[in-house]
BADRENZA-159921 format. One record per residue: x, y, z of N, C-alpha, C in turn; residue number from 1; residue in three letters. Coordinates in nm, 2 decimals. Example, Ala and Ser with C-alpha at 12.3 -4.5 7.8 and 13.67 -1.06 7.14 Angstrom:
# residues 2
   n_xx   n_yy   n_zz  ca_xx  ca_yy  ca_zz   c_xx   c_yy   c_zz   k   r
   1.32  -0.57   0.78   1.23  -0.45   0.78   1.32  -0.33   0.78   1 ALA
   1.28  -0.22   0.71   1.37  -0.11   0.71   1.29   0.00   0.79   2 SER
END
This chain:
# residues 220
   n_xx   n_yy   n_zz  ca_xx  ca_yy  ca_zz   c_xx   c_yy   c_zz   k   r
  -3.33   0.46  -4.12  -3.22   0.40  -4.05  -3.23   0.37  -3.90   1 UNK
  -3.21   0.27  -3.86  -3.24   0.26  -3.71  -3.14   0.31  -3.62   2 UNK
  -3.17   0.38  -3.53  -3.06   0.42  -3.43  -3.00   0.31  -3.34   3 UNK
  -2.86   0.35  -3.34  -2.78   0.26  -3.26  -2.81   0.27  -3.09   4 UNK
  -2.81   0.15  -3.03  -2.83   0.16  -2.89  -2.67   0.14  -2.82   5 UNK
  -2.64   0.22  -2.74  -2.52   0.19  -2.65  -2.55   0.14  -2.55   6 UNK
  -2.45   0.03  -2.52  -2.47  -0.02  -2.38  -2.33  -0.05  -2.32   7 UNK
  -2.28   0.01  -2.22  -2.17  -0.02  -2.14  -2.16  -0.09  -2.00   8 UNK
  -2.09  -0.19  -2.01  -2.06  -0.30  -1.88  -1.97  -0.25  -1.82   9 UNK
  -2.00  -0.23  -1.69  -1.88  -0.19  -1.61  -1.91  -0.24  -1.46  10 UNK
  -1.80  -0.24  -1.40  -1.80  -0.29  -1.26  -1.87  -0.19  -1.16  11 UNK
  -1.85  -0.06  -1.19  -1.89   0.06  -1.10  -1.97   0.16  -1.18  12 UNK
  -2.03   0.22  -1.13  -2.12   0.34  -1.20  -2.06   0.48  -1.20  13 UNK
  -1.93   0.49  -1.18  -1.87   0.62  -1.21  -1.75   0.58  -1.29  14 UNK
  -1.68   0.72  -1.32  -1.55   0.73  -1.40  -1.46   0.77  -1.26  15 UNK
  -1.33   0.72  -1.25  -1.27   0.76  -1.16  -1.12   0.85  -1.22  16 UNK
  -1.11   0.93  -1.14  -0.98   1.01  -1.17  -0.86   0.96  -1.10  17 UNK
  -0.79   0.88  -1.15  -0.68   0.82  -1.08  -0.58   0.92  -1.00  18 UNK
  -0.55   1.04  -1.08  -0.44   1.12  -1.01  -0.48   1.16  -0.88  19 UNK
  -0.61   1.16  -0.84  -0.64   1.20  -0.70  -0.66   1.09  -0.61  20 UNK
  -0.61   0.99  -0.62  -0.64   0.88  -0.54  -0.55   0.89  -0.41  21 UNK
  -0.41   0.95  -0.43  -0.36   0.96  -0.30  -0.41   1.07  -0.23  22 UNK
  -0.48   1.16  -0.27  -0.53   1.28  -0.19  -0.65   1.21  -0.08  23 UNK
  -0.72   1.12  -0.19  -0.83   1.03  -0.11  -0.80   0.93   0.00  24 UNK
  -0.69   0.86  -0.03  -0.62   0.80   0.05  -0.58   0.87   0.20  25 UNK
  -0.54   0.98   0.17  -0.48   1.06   0.29  -0.59   1.13   0.34  26 UNK
  -0.70   1.13   0.31  -0.83   1.20   0.37  -0.84   1.36   0.32  27 UNK
  -0.75   1.40   0.25  -0.77   1.53   0.20  -0.86   1.56   0.11  28 UNK
  -0.93   1.47   0.04  -1.04   1.47  -0.06  -1.13   1.38  -0.03  29 UNK
  -1.27   1.41  -0.04  -1.35   1.29  -0.02  -1.36   1.23  -0.14  30 UNK
  -1.43   1.10  -0.12  -1.43   1.01  -0.24  -1.51   1.07  -0.33  31 UNK
  -1.63   1.12  -0.31  -1.72   1.19  -0.42  -1.64   1.29  -0.51  32 UNK
  -1.54   1.32  -0.43  -1.48   1.46  -0.54  -1.38   1.41  -0.64  33 UNK
  -1.36   1.28  -0.63  -1.27   1.20  -0.73  -1.33   1.11  -0.82  34 UNK
  -1.47   1.11  -0.84  -1.55   1.04  -0.93  -1.64   1.12  -0.97  35 UNK
  -1.68   1.07  -1.12  -1.80   1.14  -1.18  -1.92   1.03  -1.22  36 UNK
  -2.03   1.06  -1.18  -2.12   0.94  -1.22  -2.15   0.91  -1.38  37 UNK
  -2.15   0.80  -1.41  -2.15   0.76  -1.53  -2.27   0.84  -1.61  38 UNK
  -2.39   0.84  -1.55  -2.49   0.88  -1.62  -2.49   1.03  -1.67  39 UNK
  -2.41   1.09  -1.59  -2.37   1.25  -1.61  -2.31   1.26  -1.74  40 UNK
  -2.23   1.18  -1.80  -2.15   1.22  -1.90  -2.19   1.14  -2.01  41 UNK
  -2.25   1.01  -1.98  -2.30   0.94  -2.10  -2.42   0.92  -2.13  42 UNK
  -2.49   1.04  -2.20  -2.62   1.07  -2.18  -2.70   0.97  -2.30  43 UNK
  -2.62   0.95  -2.39  -2.72   0.84  -2.48  -2.64   0.69  -2.44  44 UNK
  -2.58   0.66  -2.35  -2.53   0.51  -2.31  -2.59   0.48  -2.21  45 UNK
  -2.65   0.33  -2.20  -2.73   0.25  -2.08  -2.61   0.18  -2.02  46 UNK
  -2.56   0.22  -1.90  -2.49   0.17  -1.82  -2.55   0.04  -1.76  47 UNK
  -2.46  -0.07  -1.74  -2.48  -0.19  -1.71  -2.39  -0.24  -1.60  48 UNK
  -2.42  -0.25  -1.47  -2.35  -0.26  -1.39  -2.31  -0.43  -1.36  49 UNK
  -2.16  -0.49  -1.38  -2.14  -0.61  -1.39  -2.02  -0.63  -1.46  50 UNK
  -1.99  -0.73  -1.48  -1.85  -0.76  -1.58  -1.89  -0.87  -1.67  51 UNK
  -1.81  -0.86  -1.80  -1.83  -0.95  -1.90  -1.74  -1.07  -1.88  52 UNK
  -1.80  -1.20  -1.87  -1.72  -1.33  -1.82  -1.73  -1.43  -1.95  53 UNK
  -1.77  -1.39  -2.07  -1.77  -1.47  -2.17  -1.80  -1.42  -2.31  54 UNK
  -1.75  -1.47  -2.44  -1.80  -1.40  -2.54  -1.83  -1.51  -2.64  55 UNK
  -1.90  -1.51  -2.71  -1.93  -1.59  -2.84  -1.91  -1.51  -2.96  56 UNK
  -1.80  -1.52  -3.03  -1.78  -1.45  -3.14  -1.84  -1.47  -3.25  57 UNK
  -1.89  -1.59  -3.28  -1.96  -1.64  -3.40  -2.10  -1.59  -3.39  58 UNK
  -2.16  -1.61  -3.26  -2.29  -1.54  -3.25  -2.31  -1.39  -3.21  59 UNK
  -2.19  -1.33  -3.20  -2.17  -1.18  -3.15  -2.28  -1.19  -3.04  60 UNK
  -2.21  -1.25  -2.94  -2.28  -1.23  -2.81  -2.18  -1.21  -2.68  61 UNK
  -2.20  -1.15  -2.57  -2.12  -1.15  -2.48  -2.22  -1.19  -2.37  62 UNK
  -2.15  -1.26  -2.25  -2.21  -1.32  -2.12  -2.17  -1.20  -2.02  63 UNK
  -2.28  -1.12  -1.96  -2.23  -1.02  -1.84  -2.29  -1.08  -1.72  64 UNK
  -2.22  -1.09  -1.61  -2.23  -1.14  -1.50  -2.27  -1.02  -1.38  65 UNK
  -2.39  -0.99  -1.35  -2.41  -0.88  -1.26  -2.35  -0.89  -1.12  66 UNK
  -2.37  -0.78  -1.03  -2.30  -0.83  -0.89  -2.37  -0.92  -0.81  67 UNK
  -2.51  -0.93  -0.83  -2.56  -1.02  -0.77  -2.53  -1.18  -0.82  68 UNK
  -2.46  -1.20  -0.93  -2.44  -1.32  -0.99  -2.52  -1.38  -1.08  69 UNK
  -2.63  -1.31  -1.11  -2.71  -1.34  -1.24  -2.62  -1.32  -1.37  70 UNK
  -2.65  -1.39  -1.45  -2.57  -1.40  -1.59  -2.68  -1.35  -1.71  71 UNK
  -2.65  -1.29  -1.81  -2.74  -1.23  -1.90  -2.64  -1.23  -2.03  72 UNK
  -2.73  -1.27  -2.14  -2.64  -1.25  -2.27  -2.68  -1.13  -2.34  73 UNK
  -2.56  -1.05  -2.40  -2.59  -0.93  -2.46  -2.56  -0.95  -2.60  74 UNK
  -2.65  -0.91  -2.71  -2.60  -0.90  -2.85  -2.54  -0.77  -2.89  75 UNK
  -2.43  -0.81  -2.98  -2.38  -0.67  -3.01  -2.36  -0.69  -3.17  76 UNK
  -2.36  -0.56  -3.24  -2.32  -0.55  -3.36  -2.16  -0.51  -3.38  77 UNK
  -2.12  -0.42  -3.28  -2.01  -0.36  -3.28  -1.95  -0.39  -3.12  78 UNK
  -1.86  -0.44  -3.09  -1.81  -0.48  -2.94  -1.67  -0.39  -2.95  79 UNK
  -1.67  -0.29  -2.84  -1.55  -0.24  -2.80  -1.49  -0.26  -2.69  80 UNK
  -1.39  -0.33  -2.68  -1.31  -0.38  -2.57  -1.20  -0.31  -2.49  81 UNK
  -1.25  -0.24  -2.38  -1.17  -0.14  -2.28  -1.18  -0.19  -2.16  82 UNK
  -1.11  -0.28  -2.11  -1.13  -0.31  -1.97  -1.01  -0.27  -1.88  83 UNK
  -0.93  -0.19  -1.95  -0.81  -0.13  -1.86  -0.69  -0.23  -1.81  84 UNK
  -0.65  -0.20  -1.70  -0.55  -0.27  -1.65  -0.54  -0.27  -1.50  85 UNK
  -0.46  -0.36  -1.44  -0.46  -0.39  -1.29  -0.31  -0.39  -1.26  86 UNK
  -0.29  -0.35  -1.13  -0.18  -0.36  -1.08  -0.06  -0.46  -1.10  87 UNK
   0.04  -0.43  -1.15   0.15  -0.53  -1.17   0.22  -0.58  -1.04  88 UNK
   0.22  -0.72  -1.01   0.32  -0.77  -0.90   0.43  -0.82  -0.95  89 UNK
   0.54  -0.81  -0.86   0.66  -0.87  -0.83   0.71  -0.98  -0.76  90 UNK
   0.77  -1.09  -0.79   0.82  -1.20  -0.70   0.87  -1.15  -0.60  91 UNK
   0.85  -1.06  -0.52   0.89  -1.01  -0.37   0.82  -1.08  -0.25  92 UNK
   0.90  -1.14  -0.18   0.84  -1.22  -0.07   0.74  -1.15   0.03  93 UNK
   0.62  -1.16   0.04   0.51  -1.11   0.14   0.45  -1.02   0.07  94 UNK
   0.49  -0.96  -0.08   0.41  -0.85  -0.15   0.27  -0.86  -0.16  95 UNK
   0.25  -1.01  -0.20   0.11  -1.02  -0.23   0.00  -1.04  -0.12  96 UNK
   0.06  -1.07  -0.02  -0.02  -1.06   0.11  -0.01  -0.93   0.19  97 UNK
   0.08  -0.84   0.20   0.10  -0.76   0.28   0.09  -0.63   0.21  98 UNK
   0.07  -0.61   0.08   0.05  -0.49  -0.01  -0.07  -0.48  -0.10  99 UNK
  -0.09  -0.37  -0.12  -0.20  -0.33  -0.21  -0.18  -0.25  -0.32 100 UNK
  -0.22  -0.29  -0.44  -0.21  -0.19  -0.55  -0.31  -0.06  -0.51 101 UNK
  -0.27   0.02  -0.60  -0.35   0.16  -0.60  -0.43   0.20  -0.74 102 UNK
  -0.53   0.11  -0.79  -0.57   0.14  -0.91  -0.72   0.19  -0.89 103 UNK
  -0.81   0.14  -0.77  -0.94   0.17  -0.77  -0.96   0.29  -0.65 104 UNK
  -1.08   0.32  -0.63  -1.14   0.41  -0.52  -1.15   0.32  -0.39 105 UNK
  -1.16   0.19  -0.40  -1.16   0.08  -0.29  -1.01   0.07  -0.25 106 UNK
  -0.92   0.07  -0.32  -0.78   0.08  -0.27  -0.76   0.20  -0.19 107 UNK
  -0.79   0.30  -0.22  -0.76   0.43  -0.18  -0.83   0.43  -0.04 108 UNK
  -0.97   0.42  -0.01  -1.02   0.46   0.12  -1.02   0.34   0.21 109 UNK
  -0.98   0.20   0.13  -0.93   0.11   0.25  -0.82   0.14   0.31 110 UNK
  -0.74   0.24   0.26  -0.62   0.27   0.35  -0.64   0.39   0.45 111 UNK
  -0.75   0.45   0.46  -0.76   0.56   0.52  -0.85   0.53   0.65 112 UNK
  -0.82   0.55   0.76  -0.71   0.67   0.82  -0.56   0.61   0.83 113 UNK
  -0.55   0.47   0.81  -0.43   0.42   0.82  -0.31   0.47   0.76 114 UNK
  -0.31   0.51   0.63  -0.23   0.59   0.57  -0.18   0.72   0.61 115 UNK
  -0.26   0.80   0.71  -0.22   0.89   0.79  -0.11   0.87   0.89 116 UNK
  -0.09   0.75   0.92  -0.01   0.73   1.03   0.15   0.69   0.98 117 UNK
   0.15   0.58   0.91   0.30   0.55   0.85   0.29   0.45   0.78 118 UNK
   0.30   0.50   0.62   0.27   0.42   0.52   0.41   0.42   0.42 119 UNK
   0.39   0.34   0.35   0.52   0.33   0.25   0.46   0.29   0.11 120 UNK
   0.53   0.37  -0.01   0.47   0.36  -0.15   0.59   0.31  -0.21 121 UNK
   0.57   0.22  -0.28   0.70   0.14  -0.39   0.66   0.18  -0.53 122 UNK
   0.76   0.27  -0.58   0.75   0.31  -0.71   0.88   0.35  -0.77 123 UNK
   0.94   0.31  -0.88   0.86   0.22  -0.97   0.88   0.07  -0.97 124 UNK
   0.94   0.04  -0.85   0.99  -0.11  -0.83   1.13  -0.14  -0.88 125 UNK
   1.15  -0.29  -0.85   1.27  -0.38  -0.86   1.32  -0.32  -1.01 126 UNK
   1.46  -0.27  -1.03   1.52  -0.28  -1.13   1.46  -0.17  -1.22 127 UNK
   1.40  -0.07  -1.19   1.36   0.02  -1.27   1.37   0.14  -1.22 128 UNK
   1.39   0.26  -1.31   1.41   0.38  -1.23   1.31   0.49  -1.33 129 UNK
   1.26   0.59  -1.26   1.16   0.69  -1.33   1.24   0.76  -1.41 130 UNK
   1.19   0.77  -1.54   1.26   0.81  -1.68   1.26   0.96  -1.65 131 UNK
   1.15   1.04  -1.61   1.15   1.19  -1.58   1.26   1.23  -1.50 132 UNK
   1.24   1.18  -1.38   1.33   1.22  -1.28   1.52   1.21  -1.33 133 UNK
   1.52   1.08  -1.41   1.65   1.05  -1.47   1.71   1.16  -1.58 134 UNK
   1.59   1.17  -1.67   1.62   1.25  -1.79   1.62   1.41  -1.72 135 UNK
   1.56   1.44  -1.61   1.55   1.57  -1.60   1.60   1.61  -1.45 136 UNK
   1.70   1.64  -1.43   1.75   1.65  -1.30   1.66   1.77  -1.19 137 UNK
   1.63   1.87  -1.27   1.56   1.97  -1.21   1.44   1.94  -1.17 138 UNK
   1.37   1.84  -1.25   1.23   1.80  -1.21   1.23   1.70  -1.08 139 UNK
   1.34   1.63  -1.07   1.37   1.55  -0.98   1.40   1.63  -0.86 140 UNK
   1.47   1.73  -0.87   1.47   1.80  -0.73   1.36   1.88  -0.68 141 UNK
   1.28   1.90  -0.76   1.16   1.96  -0.75   1.06   1.87  -0.67 142 UNK
   1.05   1.74  -0.73   0.98   1.65  -0.67   0.99   1.63  -0.55 143 UNK
   1.14   1.61  -0.51   1.17   1.57  -0.38   1.15   1.66  -0.29 144 UNK
   1.16   1.80  -0.32   1.13   1.91  -0.21   0.97   1.91  -0.16 145 UNK
   0.90   1.90  -0.27   0.77   1.88  -0.26   0.72   1.78  -0.17 146 UNK
   0.79   1.65  -0.20   0.74   1.55  -0.10   0.79   1.58   0.02 147 UNK
   0.93   1.62   0.07   0.97   1.65   0.18   0.88   1.74   0.26 148 UNK
   0.83   1.85   0.19   0.73   1.95   0.23   0.60   1.88   0.30 149 UNK
   0.58   1.78   0.23   0.46   1.68   0.31   0.47   1.54   0.38 150 UNK
   0.60   1.58   0.42   0.64   1.45   0.52   0.66   1.35   0.44 151 UNK
   0.70   1.33   0.34   0.72   1.20   0.26   0.90   1.21   0.22 152 UNK
   0.94   1.11   0.28   1.07   1.05   0.24   1.10   0.98   0.11 153 UNK
   1.18   1.03   0.02   1.20   0.97  -0.10   1.35   0.90  -0.08 154 UNK
   1.34   0.78  -0.12   1.47   0.71  -0.13   1.49   0.65  -0.30 155 UNK
   1.61   0.70  -0.32   1.65   0.68  -0.47   1.76   0.55  -0.48 156 UNK
   1.74   0.48  -0.58   1.84   0.38  -0.58   1.81   0.26  -0.48 157 UNK
   1.69   0.24  -0.41   1.66   0.14  -0.34   1.56   0.06  -0.38 158 UNK
   1.55  -0.07  -0.34   1.46  -0.17  -0.39   1.39  -0.23  -0.27 159 UNK
   1.29  -0.29  -0.30   1.23  -0.36  -0.18   1.25  -0.50  -0.19 160 UNK
   1.34  -0.58  -0.09   1.34  -0.71  -0.07   1.22  -0.80  -0.02 161 UNK
   1.14  -0.76   0.08   1.04  -0.84   0.10   0.94  -0.75   0.21 162 UNK
   0.84  -0.81   0.23   0.72  -0.71   0.30   0.67  -0.80   0.40 163 UNK
   0.66  -0.77   0.54   0.59  -0.83   0.64   0.47  -0.76   0.67 164 UNK
   0.41  -0.83   0.78   0.28  -0.78   0.84   0.30  -0.62   0.89 165 UNK
   0.43  -0.60   0.93   0.44  -0.43   1.00   0.56  -0.40   0.95 166 UNK
   0.64  -0.43   0.86   0.78  -0.38   0.82   0.81  -0.42   0.68 167 UNK
   0.88  -0.34   0.63   0.94  -0.40   0.49   1.08  -0.37   0.51 168 UNK
   1.16  -0.47   0.42   1.29  -0.47   0.41   1.35  -0.44   0.29 169 UNK
   1.46  -0.34   0.29   1.51  -0.27   0.18   1.63  -0.31   0.13 170 UNK
   1.66  -0.30   0.02   1.82  -0.36  -0.02   1.92  -0.29   0.03 171 UNK
   1.92  -0.18   0.10   2.02  -0.13   0.20   2.03  -0.17   0.31 172 UNK
   1.95  -0.28   0.36   1.98  -0.38   0.47   1.86  -0.32   0.58 173 UNK
   1.81  -0.20   0.57   1.72  -0.16   0.67   1.59  -0.23   0.66 174 UNK
   1.53  -0.24   0.79   1.38  -0.28   0.81   1.31  -0.14   0.87 175 UNK
   1.23  -0.13   0.76   1.12   0.02   0.80   1.01  -0.03   0.85 176 UNK
   0.94   0.01   0.97   0.81  -0.02   1.01   0.73   0.05   0.92 177 UNK
   0.60  -0.05   0.91   0.49   0.02   0.83   0.36  -0.03   0.87 178 UNK
   0.27   0.05   0.84   0.14   0.00   0.87   0.05  -0.05   0.72 179 UNK
   0.11   0.04   0.63   0.01   0.03   0.48   0.16   0.02   0.40 180 UNK
   0.14  -0.08   0.30   0.24  -0.09   0.19   0.18  -0.07   0.06 181 UNK
   0.17   0.03  -0.03   0.12   0.05  -0.14   0.21   0.04  -0.27 182 UNK
   0.17  -0.05  -0.31   0.27  -0.08  -0.47   0.21  -0.04  -0.60 183 UNK
   0.29   0.06  -0.65   0.25   0.12  -0.77   0.33   0.10  -0.87 184 UNK
   0.40  -0.01  -0.90   0.50  -0.01  -1.00   0.47  -0.08  -1.12 185 UNK
   0.38   0.00  -1.20   0.35  -0.04  -1.33   0.23  -0.12  -1.32 186 UNK
   0.17  -0.15  -1.44   0.02  -0.23  -1.45   0.07  -0.34  -1.53 187 UNK
  -0.06  -0.41  -1.56  -0.05  -0.53  -1.63  -0.19  -0.55  -1.69 188 UNK
  -0.21  -0.60  -1.82  -0.36  -0.61  -1.89  -0.44  -0.67  -1.78 189 UNK
  -0.56  -0.65  -1.78  -0.67  -0.70  -1.69  -0.69  -0.85  -1.72 190 UNK
  -0.68  -0.91  -1.61  -0.71  -1.06  -1.65  -0.82  -1.12  -1.71 191 UNK
  -0.97  -1.05  -1.71  -1.06  -1.08  -1.76  -1.04  -1.09  -1.91 192 UNK
  -0.93  -1.04  -1.97  -0.93  -1.07  -2.13  -0.90  -1.20  -2.16 193 UNK
  -0.88  -1.28  -2.06  -0.86  -1.44  -2.12  -1.00  -1.49  -2.12 194 UNK
  -1.10  -1.45  -2.07  -1.23  -1.52  -2.08  -1.29  -1.45  -2.21 195 UNK
  -1.27  -1.38  -2.31  -1.32  -1.33  -2.40  -1.28  -1.38  -2.55 196 UNK
  -1.20  -1.49  -2.53  -1.17  -1.56  -2.67  -1.13  -1.46  -2.76 197 UNK
  -1.03  -1.37  -2.74  -0.97  -1.29  -2.82  -0.83  -1.32  -2.82 198 UNK
  -0.73  -1.30  -2.93  -0.61  -1.32  -2.96  -0.52  -1.23  -2.86 199 UNK
  -0.44  -1.28  -2.78  -0.32  -1.21  -2.68  -0.21  -1.26  -2.74 200 UNK
  -0.14  -1.15  -2.70   0.02  -1.15  -2.71   0.06  -1.23  -2.59 201 UNK
   0.18  -1.22  -2.57   0.27  -1.30  -2.48   0.25  -1.21  -2.36 202 UNK
   0.21  -1.11  -2.35   0.21  -1.01  -2.23   0.06  -1.00  -2.20 203 UNK
  -0.05  -1.08  -2.26  -0.15  -1.08  -2.21  -0.25  -0.96  -2.30 204 UNK
  -0.18  -0.90  -2.37  -0.27  -0.77  -2.44  -0.33  -0.81  -2.56 205 UNK
  -0.44  -0.75  -2.62  -0.51  -0.79  -2.73  -0.44  -0.74  -2.85 206 UNK
  -0.42  -0.83  -2.92  -0.37  -0.82  -3.08  -0.46  -0.75  -3.17 207 UNK
  -0.41  -0.63  -3.23  -0.50  -0.54  -3.32  -0.46  -0.50  -3.43 208 UNK
  -0.51  -0.44  -3.53  -0.43  -0.41  -3.64  -0.43  -0.26  -3.63 209 UNK
  -0.36  -0.19  -3.75  -0.35  -0.05  -3.75  -0.47   0.05  -3.69 210 UNK
  -0.59  -0.02  -3.72  -0.72   0.06  -3.68  -0.78   0.01  -3.56 211 UNK
  -0.68  -0.07  -3.47  -0.74  -0.11  -3.34  -0.83  -0.20  -3.37 212 UNK
  -0.87  -0.29  -3.46  -0.95  -0.40  -3.49  -0.90  -0.51  -3.45 213 UNK
  -0.98  -0.61  -3.42  -0.90  -0.74  -3.33  -0.90  -0.81  -3.47 214 UNK
  -0.78  -0.90  -3.46  -0.76  -0.99  -3.60  -0.86  -1.10  -3.59 215 UNK
  -0.90  -1.12  -3.69  -1.03  -1.22  -3.73  -1.13  -1.23  -3.63 216 UNK
  -1.17  -1.14  -3.58  -1.29  -1.10  -3.50  -1.37  -0.99  -3.56 217 UNK
  -1.48  -1.04  -3.65  -1.56  -0.91  -3.72  -1.65  -0.83  -3.61 218 UNK
  -1.63  -0.69  -3.62  -1.71  -0.61  -3.53  -1.65  -0.60  -3.39 219 UNK
  -1.52  -0.63  -3.38  -1.46  -0.61  -3.23  -1.36  -0.53  -3.26 220 UNK
END
């Protein structure tokens, strides 16, 4: 019986531990301390740096585009789609131009050392409330106390109205001066799914059955 060959197409050569991104952005941790090289944890897998930009389900092939723009076709017997998510945006004026998401190492280190000066983090966003804080008042008090101890001011029941190059307008009528605005109000499916000829629901998620197999796509 022929042994299986595993290939992983990924845009970076490391695994990111996202809970440590705030510490990396603040300079409390070096970037190398929040990542693990793929080759250290995937001994039987061949990492390929790039992104999948197309798929031919009938031929069981995907097209990979490397960082230098070269394209290559990869044949598969079984295809596992796990592209993750990206930061979800909202129709807040100026948000797309003057704020960043917080999903990658590049997002974190691009804010340092500016994040050490005067920043604003928006979480969870318009019309939403953190469930843990709402359901557990004690947990909410602990989180606020810890945040205050690190110089973070927590605003509850406040939403973002607009973002400018050096300030943010709040629903309270205040204008807060900022150098960095970080938007962490949830995620949305990765846009690359639209290139893979897969059935998607109205929110852009892959439609699968109870075994996580994609409908009408053998081997996916």
